[in-house]
VMD Tcl script that draws the C-alpha trace (Angstrom):
set ca {
  {15.56 13.97 -19.32}
  {14.50 10.93 -16.97}
  {10.86 10.24 -15.71}
  {11.74 12.25 -11.95}
  {12.94 15.26 -13.37}
  {9.98 15.40 -16.43}
  {7.35 14.51 -13.57}
  {8.63 16.94 -10.94}
  {8.78 20.12 -13.57}
  {5.39 18.99 -14.42}
  {3.76 18.86 -11.41}
  {5.14 22.57 -10.50}
  {4.70 23.88 -14.25}
  {0.68 22.61 -13.91}
  {0.58 23.99 -10.08}
  {1.85 26.82 -10.96}
  {-0.53 27.75 -14.05}
  {-3.44 26.38 -11.87}
  {-2.74 28.95 -9.30}
  {-2.34 31.76 -11.74}
  {-5.42 30.79 -13.86}
  {-7.20 30.86 -10.21}
  {-6.17 33.98 -8.81}
  {-6.65 35.68 -12.65}
  {-10.60 34.46 -12.25}
  {-10.98 34.73 -9.03}
  {-14.03 37.42 -7.99}
  {-12.27 39.34 -5.20}
  {-15.74 41.78 -4.22}
  {-16.19 40.89 -0.76}
  {-19.53 41.84 0.89}
  {-20.45 42.84 4.84}
  {-21.60 38.91 5.23}
  {-18.70 37.66 3.51}
  {-16.37 39.95 6.30}
  {-18.79 38.73 9.31}
  {-16.62 36.36 11.54}
  {-20.17 34.68 11.77}
  {-20.85 33.68 8.02}
  {-21.44 30.20 9.28}
  {-25.41 31.34 10.08}
  {-25.09 31.46 14.16}
  {-26.42 34.66 15.42}
  {-23.48 36.24 17.29}
  {-25.30 37.93 20.09}
  {-26.91 35.10 21.45}
  {-25.58 32.49 23.44}
  {-22.23 30.47 22.53}
  {-23.81 27.49 23.92}
  {-25.98 26.61 21.64}
  {-27.03 22.97 22.16}
  {-26.29 20.55 18.70}
  {-28.25 17.60 17.81}
  {-27.00 14.39 18.49}
  {-28.38 13.44 15.17}
  {-25.82 15.45 13.60}
  {-22.75 13.75 14.83}
  {-24.58 10.58 13.90}
  {-24.50 11.74 10.74}
  {-20.74 12.69 10.85}
  {-19.65 9.97 12.42}
  {-21.62 7.60 9.39}
  {-19.46 9.75 7.25}
  {-16.37 9.27 8.50}
  {-16.79 5.05 8.72}
  {-18.11 4.97 4.78}
  {-15.22 7.22 4.05}
  {-12.75 5.09 6.05}
  {-14.40 2.26 3.97}
  {-13.07 3.85 0.64}
  {-9.68 4.38 1.99}
  {-9.72 0.58 2.70}
  {-10.89 -0.93 -0.08}
  {-8.96 1.63 -2.74}
  {-5.77 -0.59 -3.20}
  {-8.06 -3.54 -3.87}
  {-6.89 -3.02 -7.87}
  {-3.42 -3.59 -6.63}
  {-3.80 -6.27 -3.79}
  {-5.78 -8.57 -6.87}
  {-2.74 -8.94 -8.37}
  {-1.16 -11.04 -5.18}
  {-0.26 -14.52 -4.96}
  {-3.92 -15.48 -3.15}
  {-5.92 -12.72 -4.31}
  {-9.06 -15.08 -3.20}
  {-7.74 -13.90 0.78}
  {-8.21 -10.35 -0.91}
  {-11.69 -10.63 -1.98}
  {-12.42 -12.31 1.33}
  {-11.39 -9.73 3.44}
  {-13.03 -7.40 1.23}
  {-16.11 -9.03 0.97}
  {-16.02 -9.02 5.17}
  {-15.75 -5.39 5.16}
  {-18.11 -4.21 3.57}
  {-20.74 -6.96 4.79}
  {-19.82 -5.37 8.41}
  {-20.42 -1.99 7.41}
  {-23.67 -2.91 5.45}
  {-25.01 -4.70 8.50}
  {-24.19 -1.60 10.75}
  {-25.45 1.00 8.43}
  {-28.76 -1.47 8.17}
  {-28.77 -1.90 12.00}
  {-28.53 1.89 12.34}
  {-31.71 2.16 9.98}
  {-33.60 -0.09 11.73}
  {-33.20 1.43 15.14}
  {-34.12 4.97 13.56}
  {-30.71 6.38 13.84}
  {-30.95 7.90 10.21}
  {-33.98 9.52 11.02}
  {-33.13 13.38 11.42}
  {-36.90 14.64 12.78}
  {-39.09 12.23 14.60}
}
mol new
graphics top color blue
foreach p $ca { graphics top sphere $p radius 0.5 }
foreach p [lrange $ca 0 end-1] q [lrange $ca 1 end] { graphics top cylinder $p $q radius 0.2 }
display resetview
């Protein structure tokens, strides 16, 4: 059996076993709160146009920014094996420094304070 067939068979078997295990062990006793379309905590009888705090969006954008940093730095161990690892290291340090300076700037401006 070649490697590709083995990996496909292993993946299919493992995913099927985990799906069946989840179906077998899952607790299926929903109550009225879980069946409510407003499980998120908003009052279903109030106004649909509740204002969100701009701080919520700022934290979400910062999370996405640092999540993208991880995606950019993930291939770093393989990139070190290239012909010029010094260039890779320079770009990595540049990305981390820019994000660190941006975080420090937001912190100093009070952008990370939830309540004033």
